[in-house]
ZALO-709232 format. One record per atom (N, C-alpha, C): atom name; x, y, z. Coordinates in steps of 0.02 Angstrom, whole numbers, plus 32768, in hexadecimal, padded with zeros to 4 digits. Layout:
{rec CA {X Y Z}} ...
END
This chain:
{rec N {34CA DDAE C9C6}} {rec CA {34EF DDEB C9D4}} {rec C {3539 DDD9 C9DD}} {rec N {3559 DDCE C9A7}} {rec CA {359F DDB9 C9AC}} {rec C {35D0 DDF2 C9A0}} {rec N {35B9 DE29 C981}} {rec CA {35E6 DE60 C971}} {rec C {35C8 DEA3 C985}} {rec N {35F4 DED5 C988}} {rec CA {35DD DF18 C99A}} {rec C {3608 DF4D C978}} {rec N {35EC DF88 C972}} {rec CA {3610 DFC3 C959}} {rec C {35FF DFFC C989}} {rec N {3632 E01E C9A2}} {rec CA {3627 E058 C9CD}} {rec C {362C E098 C9A4}} {rec N {35FD E0C5 C9AE}} {rec CA {3600 E107 C990}} {rec C {3606 E138 C9CA}} {rec N {363F E157 C9CF}} {rec CA {364F E182 CA07}} {rec C {364B E1CB C9F1}} {rec N {3624 E1F3 CA16}} {rec CA {361D E23A CA06}} {rec C {3659 E262 CA1E}} {rec N {3671 E28D C9F3}} {rec CA {36A8 E2BA CA06}} {rec C {368B E2F6 CA2B}} {rec N {36AF E311 CA5B}} {rec CA {3698 E34F CA7B}} {rec C {3692 E386 CA47}} {rec N {365E E3AE CA4D}} {rec CA {3653 E3E3 CA1C}} {rec C {3640 E423 CA41}} {rec N {3662 E45B CA33}} {rec CA {3653 E499 CA57}} {rec C {360E E4B6 CA45}} {rec N {35F2 E4A3 CA0C}} {rec CA {35B3 E4C0 C9F6}} {rec C {3575 E497 CA09}} {rec N {357E E456 CA13}} {rec CA {3545 E42A CA21}} {rec C {3552 E401 CA60}} {rec N {351F E3FC CA8A}} {rec CA {3524 E3D2 CAC6}} {rec C {3524 E389 CAB1}} {rec N {3543 E360 CADA}} {rec CA {3546 E318 CACC}} {rec C {3501 E2F9 CAC1}} {rec N {34D0 E30C CAEA}} {rec CA {348E E2EF CAE3}} {rec C {346D E302 CAA1}} {rec N {347C E33E CA87}} {rec CA {3461 E352 CA46}} {rec C {3480 E328 CA0E}} {rec N {34C1 E31D CA11}} {rec CA {34E2 E2F4 C9DF}} {rec C {34CA E2AC C9E1}} {rec N {34C1 E292 CA1E}} {rec CA {34AA E24D CA25}} {rec C {3463 E246 CA09}} {rec N {3439 E277 CA15}} {rec CA {33F4 E275 C9FA}} {rec C {33F6 E276 C9AD}} {rec N {3422 E29F C990}} {rec CA {3428 E2A3 C947}} {rec C {3441 E261 C92B}} {rec N {3473 E244 C94B}} {rec CA {348F E204 C936}} {rec C {345A E1CC C93A}} {rec N {3438 E1CA C972}} {rec CA {3405 E196 C97D}} {rec C {33CB E19E C94B}} {rec N {33B8 E1DB C93B}} {rec CA {3383 E1E8 C90B}} {rec C {3398 E1CF C8C6}} {rec N {33D6 E1DC C8B2}} {rec CA {33EE E1C4 C871}} {rec C {33ED E178 C86F}} {rec N {3403 E157 C8A4}} {rec CA {3402 E10E C8A7}} {rec C {33BA E0F5 C8A3}} {rec N {338E E112 C8CA}} {rec CA {3347 E0FD C8CA}} {rec C {3329 E102 C884}} {rec N {3334 E139 C862}} {rec CA {3317 E142 C81F}} {rec C {3332 E10E C7EF}} {rec N {3373 E0FF C7F4}} {rec CA {3390 E0CD C7C7}} {rec C {3375 E087 C7D8}} {rec N {3372 E075 C817}} {rec CA {3358 E032 C82A}} {rec C {330F E02B C815}} {rec N {32E9 E060 C81A}} {rec CA {32A3 E05E C804}} {rec C {329F E056 C7B8}} {rec N {32CA E078 C794}} {rec CA {32C9 E075 C74B}} {rec C {32DA E02E C732}} {rec N {330D E010 C74E}} {rec CA {3322 DFCD C737}} {rec C {32FF DF95 C75C}} {rec N {32D6 DFA6 C78D}} {rec CA {32B0 DF76 C7B5}} {rec C {32DC DF40 C7D4}} {rec N {3314 DF57 C7F0}} {rec CA {3341 DF29 C812}} {rec C {3324 DF15 C855}} {rec N {3329 DED6 C866}} {rec CA {3310 DEBB C8A5}} {rec C {3348 DE99 C8CD}} {rec N {3387 DEA0 C8B6}} {rec CA {33BE DE7C C8D5}} {rec C {33F2 DEA9 C8F6}} {rec N {33E9 DEEA C8F0}} {rec CA {341A DF18 C90D}} {rec C {33FE DF36 C94D}} {rec N {3426 DF31 C981}} {rec CA {3414 DF4B C9C3}} {rec C {3441 DF86 C9D4}} {rec N {342A DFAD CA04}} {rec CA {3454 DFE4 CA1D}} {rec C {345F DFDB CA68}} {rec N {3496 DFF9 CA7E}} {rec CA {34A1 E001 CAC6}} {rec C {34C9 E041 CACF}} {rec N {34CC E057 CB0C}} {rec CA {34F0 E094 CB1E}} {rec C {351F E082 CB57}} {rec N {355E E074 CB49}} {rec CA {358C E05E CB7E}} {rec C {3593 E090 CBB7}} {rec N {3586 E0D0 CBAA}} {rec CA {358C E103 CBDF}} {rec C {354B E10F CC05}} {rec N {3519 E0E3 CBFB}} {rec CA {34D8 E0EB CC1C}} {rec C {34E1 E0F0 CC67}} {rec N {34C0 E122 CC85}} {rec CA {34C3 E12B CCCE}} {rec C {3483 E14E CCE4}} {rec N {3468 E136 CD1C}} {rec CA {342D E157 CD39}} {rec C {3441 E18B CD6D}} {rec N {3481 E18B CD81}} {rec CA {3499 E1BD CDB0}} {rec C {34E3 E1CA CDA3}} {rec N {34F5 E200 CD83}} {rec CA {34C9 E232 CD65}} {rec C {34A6 E216 CD27}} {rec N {346E E233 CD16}} {rec CA {3446 E21A CCDE}} {rec C {3468 E22B CC9C}} {rec N {347F E1F8 CC78}} {rec CA {34A0 E202 CC38}} {rec C {34A0 E1C1 CC0F}} {rec N {34A3 E1C8 CBCF}} {rec CA {34AD E18F CBA2}} {rec C {34F7 E188 CB90}} {rec N {351D E1BD CB9D}} {rec CA {3564 E1BC CB8D}} {rec C {3570 E1CF CB44}} {rec N {35B0 E1D0 CB30}} {rec CA {35C2 E1E7 CAED}} {rec C {35C7 E1B0 CAB8}} {rec N {35B6 E173 CACA}} {rec CA {35BF E13C CA9A}} {rec C {357E E118 CA8B}} {rec N {3570 E10F CA4B}} {rec CA {3538 E0E6 CA34}} {rec C {3558 E0A5 CA1A}} {rec N {3543 E06D CA37}} {rec CA {355D E02C CA22}} {rec C {3528 E008 C9F9}} {rec N {353D DFF1 C9BE}} {rec CA {3512 DFCA C992}} {rec C {3527 DF81 C998}} {rec N {34F6 DF55 C9A2}} {rec CA {3505 DF0E C9AA}} {rec C {34DC DEE6 C979}} {rec N {34FA DEAF C961}} {rec CA {34D5 DE84 C933}} {rec C {3504 DE55 C90F}} {rec N {34E8 DE2F C8E0}} {rec CA {3511 DE04 C8B6}} {rec C {3541 DE2E C88C}} {rec N {357E DE14 C881}} {rec CA {35B0 DE39 C85A}} {rec C {3595 DE4D C816}} {rec N {3570 DE22 C7F5}} {rec CA {3555 DE31 C7B3}} {rec C {3526 DE6D C7B5}} {rec N {34FB DE70 C7E8}} {rec CA {34CC DEA8 C7EE}} {rec C {34EF DEE9 C7FF}} {rec N {3520 DEE6 C82B}} {rec CA {3545 DF23 C83D}} {rec C {356D DF3D C801}} {rec N {358B DF0F C7DB}} {rec CA {35B0 DF22 C79F}} {rec C {3582 DF44 C76D}} {rec N {3548 DF26 C763}} {rec CA {3517 DF42 C734}} {rec C {3501 DF88 C74A}} {rec N {34F5 DF90 C78B}} {rec CA {34E2 DFD2 C7A5}} {rec C {3518 E006 C797}} {rec N {3556 DFF5 C7A6}} {rec CA {358C E025 C7A0}} {rec C {35A1 E033 C758}} {rec N {358B E00A C729}} {rec CA {3598 E016 C6E2}} {rec C {356F E050 C6C8}} {rec N {353A E062 C6EA}} {rec CA {350E E098 C6D4}} {rec C {3521 E0D9 C6F7}} {rec N {350B E110 C6DB}} {rec CA {351F E151 C6F5}} {rec C {34EC E16E C727}} {rec N {34D5 E144 C754}} {rec CA {34A4 E15B C785}} {rec C {34C2 E18C C7B8}} {rec N {3504 E18D C7BD}} {rec CA {3527 E1BB C7EB}} {rec C {3534 E200 C7CD}} {rec N {351B E20B C791}} {rec CA {3527 E24B C76F}} {rec C {3515 E286 C79D}} {rec N {3543 E2B5 C7A2}} {rec CA {3538 E2EF C7CD}} {rec C {3551 E2E4 C814}} {rec N {3560 E2A6 C827}} {rec CA {3578 E297 C86B}} {rec C {35C2 E286 C86D}} {rec N {35E0 E27A C834}} {rec CA {3625 E262 C832}} {rec C {3656 E292 C853}} {rec N {3648 E2D4 C850}} {rec CA {3673 E305 C871}} {rec C {366C E303 C8BD}} {rec N {3637 E2E4 C8D5}} {rec CA {3629 E2E4 C91C}} {rec C {3635 E2A0 C93D}} {rec N {3646 E26D C916}} {rec CA {364A E22A C931}} {rec C {3686 E203 C917}} {rec N {36A0 E1D9 C942}} {rec CA {36D4 E1A9 C92F}} {rec C {36B3 E164 C92C}} {rec N {36B7 E145 C8F3}} {rec CA {369B E101 C8EB}} {rec C {36D4 E0D0 C8F6}} {rec N {36CC E0A8 C929}} {rec CA {3700 E076 C938}} {rec C {36F1 E038 C90F}} {rec N {3723 E014 C8FB}} {rec CA {371A DFD9 C8D2}} {rec C {36F1 DFA2 C8F4}} {rec N {36D6 DF75 C8CB}} {rec CA {36AE DF3E C8E6}} {rec C {36DC DF0F C90E}} {rec N {36C0 DEF6 C945}} {rec CA {36E6 DEC8 C970}} {rec C {36B6 DE94 C98C}} {rec N {36D1 DE5A C99F}} {rec CA {36A6 DE27 C9BE}} {rec C {3692 DE3D CA05}} {rec N {3656 DE2A CA19}} {rec CA {363F DE38 CA5D}} {rec C {3669 DE0E CA8D}} {rec N {3682 DE2B CAC3}} {rec CA {36A9 DE05 CAF4}} {rec C {3680 DDCB CB11}} {rec N {36A1 DD92 CB1A}} {rec CA {367F DD56 CB33}} {rec C {3663 DD62 CB79}} {rec N {3682 DD8D CBA1}} {rec CA {366C DD98 CBE6}} {rec C {3634 DDCD CBEC}} {rec N {361C DDE7 CBB4}} {rec CA {35E6 DE1A CBB6}} {rec C {35A8 DDFC CBD7}} {rec N {3588 DE24 CC02}} {rec CA {354A DE0E CC22}} {rec C {3510 DE21 CBF3}} {rec N {34D7 DE02 CBFE}} {rec CA {349C DE10 CBD6}} {rec C {346D DE3D CBFF}} {rec N {3452 DE70 CBDD}} {rec CA {3423 DE9D CBFE}} {rec C {33EE DEB2 CBCB}} {rec N {33B7 DECC CBE4}} {rec CA {3384 DEE8 CBB8}} {rec C {338C DF34 CBB8}} {rec N {337D DF52 CB80}} {rec CA {337B DF9A CB79}} {rec C {3339 DFAA CB57}} {rec N {330D DFCC CB7A}} {rec CA {32CA DFD7 CB60}} {rec C {32B6 E020 CB66}} {rec N {328A E033 CB38}} {rec CA {326B E075 CB3C}} {rec C {3234 E071 CB71}} {rec N {3231 E0A5 CB9A}} {rec CA {31FA E0AA CBCA}} {rec C {31DA E0EF CBC1}} {rec N {3199 E0F1 CBCD}} {rec CA {3175 E130 CBC9}} {rec C {3154 E13D CC0C}} {rec N {3152 E17C CC1F}} {rec CA {312E E18F CC5B}} {rec C {30E5 E17B CC52}} {rec N {30C5 E16A CC89}} {rec CA {307F E155 CC85}} {rec C {3057 E187 CC5C}} {rec N {3062 E1C5 CC68}} {rec CA {303F E1F8 CC40}} {rec C {305B E23C CC4F}} {rec N {3060 E263 CC1B}} {rec CA {3072 E2A9 CC25}} {rec C {3031 E2CF CC35}} {rec N {3039 E309 CC53}} {rec CA {2FFE E331 CC64}} {rec C {2FD7 E342 CC25}} {rec N {2FFA E352 CBEF}} {rec CA {2FD7 E364 CBB1}} {rec C {2FAF E329 CB95}} {rec N {2FCB E2ED CB99}} {rec CA {2FA8 E2B2 CB81}} {rec C {2F6A E2A4 CBAC}} {rec N {2F71 E2AD CBEE}} {rec CA {2F38 E2A4 CC1B}} {rec C {2F01 E2D7 CC0C}} {rec N {2F16 E315 CBFC}} {rec CA {2EE4 E348 CBEA}} {rec C {2EBF E336 CBAB}} {rec N {2EE3 E31F CB78}} {rec CA {2EC2 E30C CB39}} {rec C {2E90 E2D4 CB45}} {rec N {2EA3 E2A5 CB70}} {rec CA {2E76 E26E CB80}} {rec C {2E37 E288 CBA3}} {rec N {2E3F E2B6 CBD2}} {rec CA {2E06 E2D4 CBF5}} {rec C {2DD9 E2F9 CBC3}} {rec N {2DF7 E31D CB95}} {rec CA {2DD0 E343 CB63}} {rec C {2DA8 E313 CB38}} {rec N {2DC7 E2DC CB24}} {rec CA {2DA6 E2AB CAF9}} {rec C {2D6F E286 CB1E}} {rec N {2D7E E26E CB59}} {rec CA {2D4E E244 CB7E}} {rec C {2D15 E26B CB9E}} {rec N {2D23 E2A9 CBB2}} {rec CA {2CF1 E2CF CBD7}} {rec C {2CDA E30E CBB2}} {rec N {2CEE E313 CB74}} {rec CA {2CDA E34B CB4A}} {rec C {2CE9 E38F CB6B}} {rec N {2D26 E395 CB84}} {rec CA {2D3B E3D3 CBA6}} {rec C {2D60 E401 CB76}} {rec N {2D60 E440 CB86}} {rec CA {2D8B E470 CB62}} {rec C {2DD2 E468 CB7C}} {rec N {2E01 E485 CB57}} {rec CA {2E47 E481 CB6D}} {rec C {2E4F E4A4 CBB1}} {rec N {2E2E E4DB CBBB}} {rec CA {2E32 E500 CBFB}} {rec C {2E18 E4D6 CC35}} {rec N {2DDF E4B3 CC2A}} {rec CA {2DC3 E489 CC5E}} {rec C {2DF2 E44F CC6F}} {rec N {2E0E E431 CC3B}} {rec CA {2E3D E3FA CC45}} {rec C {2E7C E412 CC69}} {rec N {2E91 E44F CC5A}} {rec CA {2ECC E46C CC7B}} {rec C {2EC0 E475 CCC6}} {rec N {2E83 E487 CCD8}} {rec CA {2E72 E48E CD1F}} {rec C {2E70 E44A CD42}} {rec N {2E55 E418 CD20}} {rec CA {2E4F E3D5 CD3D}} {rec C {2E92 E3B0 CD42}} {rec N {2EBE E3BC CD12}} {rec CA {2EFD E397 CD0F}} {rec C {2F37 E3C9 CD10}} {rec N {2F50 E3DB CD4B}} {rec CA {2F89 E409 CD4F}} {rec C {2FCA E3E6 CD38}} {rec N {2FFC E40D CD29}} {rec CA {303C E3F2 CD14}} {rec C {305A E3C3 CD48}} {rec N {304A E3CC CD87}} {rec CA {3065 E3A3 CDBC}} {rec C {304F E35A CDB8}} {rec N {301D E34B CD8E}} {rec CA {3005 E306 CD86}} {rec C {3034 E2DC CD5B}} {rec N {3060 E2FC CD38}} {rec CA {308C E2D7 CD0A}} {rec C {30BE E2AC CD31}} {rec N {30C8 E26F CD19}} {rec CA {30FA E243 CD36}} {rec C {313D E255 CD16}} {rec N {3171 E25A CD3F}} {rec CA {31B3 E268 CD23}} {rec C {31E0 E22B CD2F}} {rec N {3207 E21C CCFD}} {rec CA {3236 E1E4 CD01}} {rec C {327C E200 CD0C}} {rec N {32A2 E1DF CD35}} {rec CA {32E7 E1F3 CD41}} {rec C {3315 E1C1 CD1F}} {rec N {330E E1BD CCDD}} {rec CA {3334 E18E CCB4}} {rec C {3357 E1B4 CC7C}} {rec N {338D E199 CC61}} {rec CA {33AC E1B8 CC27}} {rec C {337A E1B8 CBEC}} {rec N {3380 E1EB CBC3}} {rec CA {3352 E1F1 CB8A}} {rec C {3373 E216 CB51}} {rec N {3355 E20F CB17}} {rec CA {3366 E236 CADC}} {rec C {332B E263 CACD}} {rec N {3338 E2A0 CABA}} {rec CA {3302 E2CD CAA5}} {rec C {32FE E2C8 CA59}} {rec N {32C8 E2A9 CA41}} {rec CA {32BF E29B C9FA}} {rec C {3285 E2C3 C9DF}} {rec N {3280 E2C4 C99D}} {rec CA {3247 E2E4 C97B}} {rec C {3225 E2B0 C950}} {rec N {31E3 E2B1 C951}} {rec CA {31BC E284 C927}} {rec C {31C2 E299 C8DE}} {rec N {31D3 E26A C8B2}} {rec CA {31D8 E27A C86B}} {rec C {3194 E28B C84E}} {rec N {315F E26E C869}} {rec CA {311C E27A C84C}} {rec C {30FC E2BA C866}} {rec N {3104 E2C9 C8A6}} {rec CA {30E2 E304 C8C2}} {rec C {3111 E33E C8D2}} {rec N {3152 E32F C8D7}} {rec CA {3182 E363 C8E9}} {rec C {3184 E370 C934}} {rec N {3159 E34F C95A}} {rec CA {3154 E359 C9A2}} {rec C {3192 E33C C9C4}} {rec N {31AE E361 C9F4}} {rec CA {31E8 E349 CA19}} {rec C {31D1 E320 CA56}} {rec N {31F7 E2EC CA65}} {rec CA {31E5 E2C1 CA9D}} {rec C {3225 E2A4 CABC}} {rec N {321E E28F CAFB}} {rec CA {3255 E26F CB1E}} {rec C {324F E224 CB15}} {rec N {3285 E206 CB00}} {rec CA {3289 E1BE CAF3}} {rec C {32B2 E1A0 CB2D}} {rec N {328F E18C CB62}} {rec CA {32B0 E172 CB9F}} {rec C {32C6 E12A CB95}} {rec N {3300 E119 CBB1}} {rec CA {331A E0D5 CBAD}} {rec C {3328 E0BA CBF2}} {rec N {3315 E07B CBFD}} {rec CA {3321 E05A CC3D}} {rec C {334D E01C CC30}} {rec N {3383 E018 CC55}} {rec CA {33B0 DFDF CC50}} {rec C {339D DFAC CC85}} {rec N {3390 DF6E CC6F}} {rec CA {337E DF3A CC9E}} {rec C {33BA DF1C CCC0}} {rec N {33AE DEF5 CCF4}} {rec CA {33E3 DED3 CD19}} {rec C {33FF DE9B CCEE}} {rec N {343C DE84 CCFE}} {rec CA {3457 DE4B CCD9}} {rec C {3427 DE10 CCDD}} {rec N {3420 DDEC CCA6}} {rec CA {33F0 DDB5 CCA1}} {rec C {3407 DD82 CC6D}} {rec N {33E6 DD48 CC6A}} {rec CA {33F9 DD17 CC37}} {rec C {33EC DD33 CBF1}} {rec N {3414 DD1B CBC2}} {rec CA {340C DD31 CB7C}} {rec C {33C7 DD1E CB62}} {rec N {33A9 DD4C CB3D}} {rec CA {3368 DD3F CB1D}} {rec C {336C DD5B CAD6}} {rec N {3351 DD36 CAA6}} {rec CA {3353 DD4D CA61}} {rec C {3311 DD6E CA4F}} {rec N {3312 DD91 CA17}} {rec CA {32D6 DDB3 C9FF}} {rec C {32E9 DDE5 C9C9}} {rec N {32B7 DE05 C9AD}} {rec CA {32C3 DE37 C97A}} {rec C {32CA DE7C C999}} {rec N {32EA DEA8 C974}} {rec CA {32F4 DEED C98A}} {rec C {32CD DF1B C95C}} {rec N {32B2 DF51 C978}} {rec CA {328A DF7F C951}} {rec C {32B7 DFB2 C92E}} {rec N {3299 DFE3 C90F}} {rec CA {32BE E016 C8EA}} {rec C {32E5 E045 C918}} {rec N {32DD E03F C959}} {rec CA {3306 E064 C988}} {rec C {333F E039 C9A2}} {rec N {3344 DFFB C98C}} {rec CA {3378 DFCF C9A4}} {rec C {3369 DFB3 C9E9}} {rec N {332A DFB4 C9FD}} {rec CA {3314 DF9B CA3E}} {rec C {32E6 DF5F CA35}} {rec N {32DF DF37 CA69}} {rec CA {32B4 DEFD CA67}} {rec C {328E DEF6 CAA8}} {rec N {3251 DEDC CAA4}} {rec CA {322B DECF CAE1}} {rec C {323C DE8B CAFE}} {rec N {325F DE61 CAD8}} {rec CA {326E DE1D CAF0}} {rec C {32B9 DE0E CAF2}} {rec N {32E0 DE28 CAC4}} {rec CA {3326 DE15 CABE}} {rec C {3353 DE3C CAEE}} {rec N {3388 DE1B CB02}} {rec CA {33BD DE3B CB2A}} {rec C {33F5 DE51 CAFB}} {rec N {3420 DE7C CB15}} {rec CA {345B DE91 CAF0}} {rec C {3498 DE86 CB1C}} {rec N {34D1 DE76 CAFE}} {rec CA {350F DE70 CB25}} {rec C {3521 DEB5 CB41}} {rec N {3532 DEB6 CB81}} {rec CA {3543 DEF5 CBA2}} {rec C {358A DEF2 CBBC}} {rec N {35B3 DF1E CBA4}} {rec CA {35FA DF1F CBB9}} {rec C {3616 DF65 CBB1}} 
END
């Protein structure tokens, strides 16, 4: 992780910042999945748990060659009016290492109901009585509201920022996240 590119969202009177960030992140995810890149990571310099926000900047991190290759393609189509792409720069030497991971609530009430219906052969109404909405675990973390490309179902993509830690290497998935690798945080 020697280089980075910041993509900063411009304020827009028609779209909320979180909507634009979700659209930008979705475009990046689809492109990373298409090219099967495993070397590009993401971070959100404006990440905060109080108030809960990812901020207006998506930071792409990786080898200069990979970032250059990514930016040569038109994956930002439709977002250029909403974003300022800052030029590639080296990661500051004093940057700390942190993990950024997706986390999921233990279970939503709807998922628990489906499990009850499957395991106990219950109707939806019976499962609804057994598993009220209050059973759902809620996370108080920043998230993106995304849509599944395969099912169209909307879901919250929660992110948890780890404490500073020693650098660890690893591959990144099509969301730019890793279960093992750290990213420079600055």
